[in-house]
MARKE-612039 format. One record per residue (C-alpha): residue number from 0; residue in three letters; z, x, y. Coordinates in steps of 0.001 Angstrom, whole numbers. Layout:
<atoms>
ATOM   nr  rest        w        u        v
ATOM  NUM   Ala        Z        X        Y
...
</atoms>
This chain:
<atoms>
ATOM   nr  rest        w        u        v
ATOM    0   Met    12982     4022   -24582
ATOM    1   Ala     9416     5601   -25081
ATOM    2   Glu     6494     3529   -25697
ATOM    3   Thr     4729     3978   -28828
ATOM    4   Pro     1260     5488   -28337
ATOM    5   Ala     -209     1914   -29284
ATOM    6   Ala     1713       46   -26993
ATOM    7   Thr      748     2747   -24379
ATOM    8   Thr    -3411     1979   -24714
ATOM    9   Ser    -3007    -1625   -25589
ATOM   10   Ala    -1048    -2642   -22473
ATOM   11   Pro    -3154    -3566   -19330
ATOM   12   Arg    -2444     -691   -16665
ATOM   13   Leu    -2497    -1157   -12846
ATOM   14   Lys    -5887      900   -11649
ATOM   15   Arg    -5705     4016    -9936
ATOM   16   Ala    -8020     3289    -7047
ATOM   17   Leu    -6064     4054    -4098
ATOM   18   Thr    -6860     8018    -2411
ATOM   19   Leu    -4093     9368       57
ATOM   20   Trp    -6284     8263     3543
ATOM   21   Asp    -5818     4439     1496
ATOM   22   Leu    -2095     5012     1780
ATOM   23   Val    -1820     6429     5432
ATOM   24   Leu    -3950     3099     6433
ATOM   25   Tyr    -1616     1096     4453
ATOM   26   Gly     1328     2791     5915
ATOM   27   Val      150     2256     9272
ATOM   28   Ile    -1052    -1508     8607
ATOM   29   Val     2729    -2170     7567
ATOM   30   Leu     4455     -474    10557
ATOM   31   Gln     1760    -1947    13037
ATOM   32   Pro     -112     -342    15657
ATOM   33   Thr     2344    -2365    18063
ATOM   34   Ala     5215    -1037    16269
ATOM   35   Pro     7398       54    19651
ATOM   36   Met     6528    -2358    22390
ATOM   37   Ala     8659    -5510    21485
ATOM   38   Val    12005    -2956    21553
ATOM   39   Tyr    10968     -856    23998
ATOM   40   Gly    12800    -2444    26660
ATOM   41   Val    16001    -2723    25033
ATOM   42   Ile    15155     1444    24124
ATOM   43   Asn    14736     1866    27524
ATOM   44   Ala    18067      425    28900
ATOM   45   Arg    20193     2187    25844
ATOM   46   Gly    18619     5262    26829
ATOM   47   Arg    18618     5810    30185
ATOM   48   Gly    14458     5499    30687
ATOM   49   His    13587     8403    27691
ATOM   50   Val    12254     5883    25216
ATOM   51   Val     9789     9670    24619
ATOM   52   Thr    12489    11453    24102
ATOM   53   Thr    14239     8584    21670
ATOM   54   Ile    11071     8047    19835
ATOM   55   Leu    10092    11549    19376
ATOM   56   Ile    13787    12150    17940
ATOM   57   Ala    13375     9771    15615
ATOM   58   Leu    10248    11213    14526
ATOM   59   Ile    12181    14078    13281
ATOM   60   Ala    14472    12148    11240
ATOM   61   Met    12444     9872     9351
ATOM   62   Leu    10047    13145     8800
ATOM   63   Phe    12850    14314     6409
ATOM   64   Thr    13893    11068     5448
ATOM   65   Ala     9887    10607     4082
ATOM   66   Ile     9360    13506     2579
ATOM   67   Ala    13008    12480      517
ATOM   68   Tyr    11401     9307     -251
ATOM   69   Gly     8363    10591    -1094
ATOM   70   Arg    10501    13315    -3973
ATOM   71   Met    11911    10477    -5378
ATOM   72   Ala     9232     8129    -5438
ATOM   73   Arg     8056    11014    -8186
ATOM   74   Ala    11074    10886   -10117
ATOM   75   Tyr    11251     6702    -9954
ATOM   76   Pro     7766     5922    -9127
ATOM   77   Ser     7920     1725   -10844
ATOM   78   Ala    11037     1097    -9175
ATOM   79   Gly    11077     2414    -4916
ATOM   80   Ser    13940     1732    -4408
ATOM   81   Ala    17087     2733    -2750
ATOM   82   Phe    19742     1646    -4540
ATOM   83   Thr    17625     2636    -7204
ATOM   84   Tyr    17884     6374    -6226
ATOM   85   Val    21381     5816    -5375
ATOM   86   Gly    22764     4546    -8199
ATOM   87   Gln    21077     6970   -10816
ATOM   88   Glu    21049     9978    -8991
ATOM   89   Ile    24932    10599    -7793
ATOM   90   Asn    26861     7428    -8157
ATOM   91   Pro    26653     3202    -9144
ATOM   92   Ala    29068     1955    -7535
ATOM   93   Leu    27785     4062    -4257
ATOM   94   Gly    24311     2571    -5422
ATOM   95   Tyr    25469     -822    -5203
ATOM   96   Ile    26424      249    -1002
ATOM   97   Thr    23098     1338     -351
ATOM   98   Gly    22040    -1986    -1630
ATOM   99   Trp    24299    -3787      756
ATOM  100   Ser    22800    -2110     3010
ATOM  101   Met    19689    -3430     2376
ATOM  102   Val    20781    -7101     2213
ATOM  103   Met    21563    -5888     5894
ATOM  104   Asp    18110    -5507     6672
ATOM  105   Tyr    16604    -8264     5154
ATOM  106   Met    18648   -10662     6392
ATOM  107   Leu    18748    -9618     9823
ATOM  108   Asn    14535    -8609    10341
ATOM  109   Pro    13464   -12773    10823
ATOM  110   Leu    16509   -13677    12613
ATOM  111   Ile    15144   -10612    15565
ATOM  112   Cys    12012   -12083    14604
ATOM  113   Ile    12550   -15566    16056
ATOM  114   Val    14789   -14511    18695
ATOM  115   Trp    12104   -12006    20387
ATOM  116   Cys     8854   -14491    19197
ATOM  117   Ser    11225   -17653    21256
ATOM  118   Glu    11422   -15225    24111
ATOM  119   Ala     8138   -14387    24285
ATOM  120   Ser     7027   -17626    24224
ATOM  121   Met     9113   -18942    27017
ATOM  122   Arg     7362   -16561    29449
ATOM  123   Phe     4533   -19318    28455
ATOM  124   Ala     6839   -22409    28628
ATOM  125   Pro     9598   -21081    31481
ATOM  126   Gly    11192   -23891    31383
ATOM  127   Thr    11576   -24794    27796
ATOM  128   Pro    15339   -24192    26569
ATOM  129   Tyr    15508   -21285    23742
ATOM  130   Trp    16989   -23129    21318
ATOM  131   Ile    13531   -25383    20790
ATOM  132   Trp    11968   -22402    20573
ATOM  133   Tyr    14615   -20693    17641
ATOM  134   Ile    14235   -24153    15804
ATOM  135   Phe    10209   -24176    16116
ATOM  136   Tyr     9916   -20744    14501
ATOM  137   Phe    12575   -21214    11719
ATOM  138   Leu    10385   -24084    11010
ATOM  139   Met     7519   -22291    10974
ATOM  140   Phe     8845   -19468     8665
ATOM  141   Thr    10591   -21433     6545
ATOM  142   Gly     8159   -24429     6392
ATOM  143   Leu     5420   -21827     5435
ATOM  144   Asn     7130   -19812     3185
ATOM  145   Leu     8409   -23174     1354
ATOM  146   Arg     4562   -23454      396
ATOM  147   Gly     3683   -20097     -965
ATOM  148   Val     1259   -18995     1732
ATOM  149   Lys      -15   -15735     1140
ATOM  150   Thr    -1941   -12646     3821
ATOM  151   Ser    -3970   -11041     1759
ATOM  152   Ala    -4750    -7268     2622
ATOM  153   Arg    -7772    -8544     4348
ATOM  154   Ile    -6282   -10330     6671
ATOM  155   Asn    -3851    -8121     7298
ATOM  156   Ala    -6607    -5239     7713
ATOM  157   Gly    -8276    -7809    10204
ATOM  158   Leu    -4678    -7964    12403
ATOM  159   Ala    -4093    -4577    12675
ATOM  160   Thr    -7835    -4063    13871
ATOM  161   Gly    -7185    -6291    16805
ATOM  162   Met    -3963    -5131    17508
ATOM  163   Gly    -5560    -1658    18101
ATOM  164   Leu    -8106    -2799    19707
ATOM  165   Val    -5496    -4332    22682
ATOM  166   Val    -3635    -1260    22396
ATOM  167   Ala    -6699      817    22885
ATOM  168   Ile    -7347    -1508    26305
ATOM  169   Phe    -3834     -723    27154
ATOM  170   Phe    -4282     3054    27362
ATOM  171   Val    -7453     2643    29007
ATOM  172   Ala    -6135      153    31786
ATOM  173   Ala    -2878     2179    31960
ATOM  174   Ala    -5103     5776    33059
ATOM  175   Arg    -6809     3330    35127
ATOM  176   Tyr    -3374     2106    36866
ATOM  177   Val    -2139     5529    36904
ATOM  178   Phe    -4199     7386    38052
ATOM  179   Gly    -5533     4740    41015
ATOM  180   His    -2421     4753    42512
ATOM  181   Pro     -173     7852    43776
ATOM  182   His     2414     9761    42401
ATOM  183   Asp     4803    12625    43157
ATOM  184   Gly     3467    15458    41328
ATOM  185   Leu     3594    17156    38195
ATOM  186   Ser     7086    15709    37783
ATOM  187   Phe     6164    12477    37511
ATOM  188   Phe     4188    13082    34124
ATOM  189   Thr     7267    14794    32978
ATOM  190   Arg     9876    11927    33528
ATOM  191   Pro     9362     9852    30579
ATOM  192   Leu    10577    13156    28707
ATOM  193   Tyr    12687    14067    30477
ATOM  194   Asp    14210    12849    34045
ATOM  195   Pro    17589    15019    35237
ATOM  196   Ala    18752    12413    37442
ATOM  197   Thr    19340    10026    33969
ATOM  198   Phe    19727    12410    31193
ATOM  199   Asn    22937    12555    28728
ATOM  200   Leu    22981    12920    25210
ATOM  201   Gly    24731     9918    24356
ATOM  202   Ala    22713     7422    25848
ATOM  203   Val    19382     9531    24158
ATOM  204   Leu    21024     9405    20849
ATOM  205   Gly    22002     5888    21327
ATOM  206   Gly    18668     4547    21994
ATOM  207   Thr    17137     7059    19467
ATOM  208   Ser    19094     4871    16628
ATOM  209   Ile    17462     1862    17828
ATOM  210   Ala    14077     3866    17884
ATOM  211   Val    14092     3795    14371
ATOM  212   Leu    13285      351    14417
ATOM  213   Thr     9666     1699    15075
ATOM  214   Tyr     9625     3401    11659
ATOM  215   Ile    11335      953     9411
ATOM  216   Gly     9473      -40     6704
ATOM  217   Phe     7474     3138     5562
ATOM  218   Asp     8760     3572     2222
ATOM  219   Gly     6867      545     1177
ATOM  220   Ile     4371     2993      109
ATOM  221   Ser     6384     4350    -2661
ATOM  222   Thr     5667      824    -4094
ATOM  223   Leu     1686     1731    -4757
ATOM  224   Ser     3099     4560    -7026
ATOM  225   Glu      696     3072   -10187
ATOM  226   Glu    -2075     2606    -7652
ATOM  227   Val    -2235     6197    -6593
ATOM  228   Glu    -4886     8668    -7136
ATOM  229   Asn    -2411    11643    -7900
ATOM  230   Pro      631     9797    -7213
ATOM  231   Arg     3453    12855    -6989
ATOM  232   Arg      928    14273    -4196
ATOM  233   Asn     -527    11597    -2801
ATOM  234   Ile     2777     9443    -2460
ATOM  235   Leu     4382    12234     -148
ATOM  236   Leu     2055    13182     1911
ATOM  237   Ala     1292     9868     2681
ATOM  238   Thr     5008     8826     3726
ATOM  239   Val     5240    12049     5862
ATOM  240   Leu     1739    11663     7761
ATOM  241   Thr     2339     7792     7683
ATOM  242   Cys     5568     8923    10393
ATOM  243   Val     3870    11706    12265
ATOM  244   Ala      472     8491    13014
ATOM  245   Val     3214     5931    13922
ATOM  246   Gly     5302     8291    15781
ATOM  247   Leu     2683     9832    17495
ATOM  248   Leu      563     6492    18174
ATOM  249   Ser     4224     4960    19539
ATOM  250   Ala     5321     8165    21567
ATOM  251   Ser     1721     7526    23572
ATOM  252   Glu     2493     3868    24009
ATOM  253   Cys     5678     4333    25430
ATOM  254   Tyr     4405     7409    27471
ATOM  255   Ala     1563     5678    29034
ATOM  256   Ala     4252     2397    29848
ATOM  257   Gln     6734     5187    31454
ATOM  258   Leu     3852     5827    33691
ATOM  259   Val     3099     2398    34355
ATOM  260   Trp     6820     1295    35502
ATOM  261   Pro     8740     4301    35718
ATOM  262   Ser    12596     3386    34023
ATOM  263   Ser    13880     3270    37619
ATOM  264   Gln    12528       42    38501
ATOM  265   Pro    14357    -2526    36063
ATOM  266   Phe    12762    -5248    34326
ATOM  267   Arg    13294    -9108    34750
ATOM  268   Asp    13685    -8973    30447
ATOM  269   Asn    14355    -6048    28205
ATOM  270   Asp    13496    -7832    25399
ATOM  271   Thr     9885    -8184    26451
ATOM  272   Ala     9468    -5532    29390
ATOM  273   Phe     5680    -3882    27656
ATOM  274   Val     4437    -7296    28416
ATOM  275   Asp     5645    -7021    32041
ATOM  276   Val     4209    -3338    32060
ATOM  277   Ser      765    -4542    30391
ATOM  278   Ala     1008    -7295    33489
ATOM  279   Arg      928    -4414    35755
ATOM  280   Ala    -1511    -2369    34353
ATOM  281   Ala    -4377    -5029    33751
ATOM  282   Gly    -3543    -7892    35537
ATOM  283   His    -1984   -11161    34454
ATOM  284   Trp    -5140   -11673    31920
ATOM  285   Phe    -4227    -9069    29979
ATOM  286   Phe      211    -9810    30023
ATOM  287   Gly    -1210   -13423    28123
ATOM  288   Val    -3585   -11380    25570
ATOM  289   Met      -37    -8470    25500
ATOM  290   Asn     2073   -11693    24914
ATOM  291   Ile     -488   -12657    22117
ATOM  292   Thr     -532   -10304    20715
ATOM  293   Leu     2953    -9352    19707
ATOM  294   Ile     4555   -12648    18918
ATOM  295   Val     1632   -13021    16350
ATOM  296   Ala     2777    -9373    15519
ATOM  297   Asn     6642   -10466    15073
ATOM  298   Phe     5487   -13736    13650
ATOM  299   Gly     4178   -12160    10486
ATOM  300   Ser     6737    -9812    10425
ATOM  301   Gly     9324   -12390    10641
ATOM  302   Met     7393   -14468     8056
ATOM  303   Ala     7481   -11482     5070
ATOM  304   Ala    10651   -10226     6256
ATOM  305   Gln    12226   -13712     5580
ATOM  306   Leu    10200   -13983     2254
ATOM  307   Gly    11301   -10691      966
ATOM  308   Ala    14938   -11078     1650
ATOM  309   Ala    14409   -15134     -355
ATOM  310   Arg    12692   -12770    -3429
ATOM  311   Leu    16005   -10213    -2846
ATOM  312   Leu    18729   -12910    -3156
ATOM  313   Tyr    16722   -14736    -6243
ATOM  314   Gly    16912   -11290    -8050
ATOM  315   Met    20531   -11161    -7378
ATOM  316   Gly    20325   -14682    -8330
ATOM  317   Arg    18401   -14334   -11600
ATOM  318   Ser    21022   -11353   -12448
ATOM  319   Asn    23899   -13862   -11770
ATOM  320   Ala    25105   -10836    -8677
ATOM  321   Leu    24704   -15025    -7003
ATOM  322   Pro    25332   -17933    -8660
ATOM  323   Arg    22006   -17951   -10809
ATOM  324   Arg    21729   -22088   -10046
ATOM  325   Phe    21442   -22048    -6643
ATOM  326   Phe    19650   -18789    -6290
ATOM  327   Gly    17958   -18537    -9326
ATOM  328   Ala    15974   -21058    -8446
ATOM  329   Val    12340   -20607    -8843
ATOM  330   Asp    10233   -24630    -7351
ATOM  331   Pro     8212   -24925   -10506
ATOM  332   Lys     5102   -26111    -8464
ATOM  333   Arg     4574   -23062    -5603
ATOM  334   Arg     6263   -20757    -7942
ATOM  335   Ile     8934   -19605    -5237
ATOM  336   Pro    12696   -19041    -4519
ATOM  337   Arg    12702   -22149    -2927
ATOM  338   Asn    16587   -22477    -2598
ATOM  339   Ser    16882   -18426    -1221
ATOM  340   Val    13847   -19128     1527
ATOM  341   Ile    15815   -21979     2697
ATOM  342   Phe    19270   -20258     2843
ATOM  343   Val    17639   -16899     4550
ATOM  344   Gly    15905   -19743     7459
ATOM  345   Val    19589   -21595     7947
ATOM  346   Val    21672   -17937     8016
ATOM  347   Ala    18482   -16518    11068
ATOM  348   Leu    18240   -19849    12664
ATOM  349   Ile    22144   -19782    12667
ATOM  350   Gly    22530   -16125    13549
ATOM  351   Thr    19986   -16344    16672
ATOM  352   Phe    22901   -18001    18769
ATOM  353   Trp    25073   -15688    18218
ATOM  354   Ile    23081   -12312    17958
ATOM  355   Ser    20829   -11020    20514
ATOM  356   Tyr    17575    -8624    20196
ATOM  357   Ser    19221    -5597    20729
ATOM  358   Leu    22079    -6311    18722
ATOM  359   Gly    20576    -7712    15789
ATOM  360   Ala    18236    -4798    16131
ATOM  361   Glu    20893    -2455    16523
ATOM  362   Met    23116    -3767    13150
ATOM  363   Leu    19281    -3987    11534
ATOM  364   Asn    19259     -410    11860
ATOM  365   Phe    23016       26    10455
ATOM  366   Gly    22023     -447     7133
ATOM  367   Ala    18525      768     7089
ATOM  368   Leu    20150     4057     8432
ATOM  369   Ile    22762     4137     5316
ATOM  370   Ala    19918     3745     3269
ATOM  371   Phe    18558     6631     4699
ATOM  372   Met    21517     8877     4342
ATOM  373   Gly    21468     7675       81
ATOM  374   Val    17834     8652     -280
ATOM  375   Asn    18719    11791     1336
ATOM  376   Ala    21797    12773     -483
ATOM  377   Ala    19746    11653    -3947
ATOM  378   Ser    17049    14221    -3176
ATOM  379   Phe    19392    17191    -2286
ATOM  380   Val    21455    15841    -5971
ATOM  381   Arg    18227    15731    -8151
ATOM  382   Tyr    15998    18628    -6850
ATOM  383   Tyr    19185    21296    -6059
ATOM  384   Val    22526    20430    -7087
ATOM  385   Arg    20316    19922   -10581
ATOM  386   Ala    17891    22067   -10526
ATOM  387   Ser    18309    25200   -12996
ATOM  388   Glu    16521    27204    -9849
ATOM  389   Lys    18017    26740    -6047
ATOM  390   Lys    15613    26467    -3675
ATOM  391   Leu    16047    26248     -163
ATOM  392   Val    12530    23664      165
ATOM  393   Asn    15381    21860    -2256
ATOM  394   Leu    17990    22009       51
ATOM  395   Ile    17224    21954     3985
ATOM  396   Pro    15215    19189     3973
ATOM  397   Pro    17495    16506     2784
ATOM  398   Ile    20771    18326     4104
ATOM  399   Ile    18749    18012     7849
ATOM  400   Gly    17953    14274     7185
ATOM  401   Phe    21415    12892     6116
ATOM  402   Leu    23007    15096     8571
ATOM  403   Val    19773    13469    11631
ATOM  404   Cys    20646    10238     9775
ATOM  405   Leu    24312    10530    10533
ATOM  406   Leu    23955    11292    13953
ATOM  407   Leu    22656     8529    15108
ATOM  408   Trp    24210     5900    13115
ATOM  409   Leu    27277     7101    14833
ATOM  410   Asn    25905     6846    17788
ATOM  411   Leu    25091     2918    17739
ATOM  412   Ser    26708      950    20060
ATOM  413   Arg    29963       62    19029
ATOM  414   Pro    29603    -3796    18542
ATOM  415   Ala    27206    -2963    15964
ATOM  416   Gln    29895     -558    14345
ATOM  417   Ile    31729    -3612    14502
ATOM  418   Ala    29125    -6129    13036
ATOM  419   Gly    28051    -3882    10853
ATOM  420   Ser    31430    -2719     9103
ATOM  421   Ile    32541    -5853     8949
ATOM  422   Trp    29317    -6382     6410
ATOM  423   Met    29964    -3609     4482
ATOM  424   Ile    33701    -4555     3708
ATOM  425   Val    33144    -7859     2953
ATOM  426   Gly    29990    -6481       73
ATOM  427   Ile    32208    -4155     -922
ATOM  428   Ala    34755    -6771    -1611
ATOM  429   Phe    32556    -8520    -3435
ATOM  430   Gly    30882    -6202    -5652
ATOM  431   Val    34533    -4772    -6390
ATOM  432   Trp    35391    -8125    -7728
ATOM  433   Lys    32005    -9174    -9074
ATOM  434   Thr    31950    -5871   -11098
ATOM  435   Arg    36036    -5823   -12163
ATOM  436   Gly    36095    -2553   -10174
ATOM  437   Phe    32247    -1393   -10610
ATOM  438   Arg    33057    -1130   -14684
ATOM  439   Gly    30986    -3525   -15446
ATOM  440   Ala    27495    -4530   -14828
ATOM  441   Leu    25567    -3186   -11463
ATOM  442   Ile    24641    -5835    -9371
ATOM  443   Asn    20953    -5267    -9327
ATOM  444   Phe    19119    -4849    -5444
ATOM  445   Glu    15902    -4657    -6720
ATOM  446   Leu    12743    -6962    -5699
ATOM  447   Pro    11368    -8405    -8562
ATOM  448   Pro     7930    -7960    -8922
ATOM  449   Glu     5795   -10564    -8034
ATOM  450   Glu     3365   -13037   -10764
ATOM  451   Ala      -41   -12871   -10272
</atoms>
């Protein structure tokens, strides 16, 4: 229903104070300057050494998807969800499927962060069993989230600045190492992009399907639509520019790493490979610095992911999509979805004993790529199929974005495809039962707004 003029003028509004570059900075902070480092060794193993190539191919896929997200944010400036875009533009049942894939992302993110932080911590205390670290990080994530701890934007900016400083030191150290050691001519510098001895298209596409993890979170820019100057222009531009900035920075980091530690030399642990690269480039002191930096980055990411997953489950409980008494409960003192926070933490802890970091990352991308395909399809339907004037600019980007995401989705590992398919089958069966064959009320996958 349209608002009355009185309601429109009297209701308080968010201040449109953010510029284009404020949005880009926000996007880079959310994705983190250290984005590819945690998953570097996994991509290296899967892509047979072509980490830089996979990052750049993933950038192409994300650019077209970013355009789709930016354009859909114009149509839904206050919602900003793949679930909403697909459900409203194409079909409610397909919107549900997209939403269920989002649940997979939210649930797996804290799991892989616990695994990574635990394996990195083992480098400081190699004799400690993994399960002790798993429980430690589970208790930290869950305990701090139950206390209602919030990280301010200023702290986030400070952390990003610190990470940026560590990245800068790494670049300087890598340059000194590379030019201070002999190498075999021009081919040494082109091998990270293309190594004829190991190149395999299927392996590169498989690595690219994991490299997508580097860009997960860029769609969060669309949630600031109501606080941006000229949102119809700046949301789209900021989303694209953030992908470009993060993609080029990530590719540069991986290129330098591959020059320091060629892919022909195996790592002792693929999950924490970048830490070993840093130690070789700058010495053992930098091993500790980089390890701590990445633990902090993944710790913050894991905490935020757990709270995000809990809020999503709370929203589903509040709308009776899940048992309301449990998932829809709010702690009266902390004003947080306590039961949902504990539930996500317990699921993540149990999952750490069954799912490796690499499998968890691929399963997360299984869900993310489904959502990305959905957004590209929604953009195609809204701006081309339903448009009175058919323009190529509204046809080509979403088609390319959809097809590239589909290609990457098909090149995920077989275990990830099987596990992801089981998750989707269970979710679809639940949705069919809950909505009486999608004839009832649509299950709500929107994150509920935070209270001031």
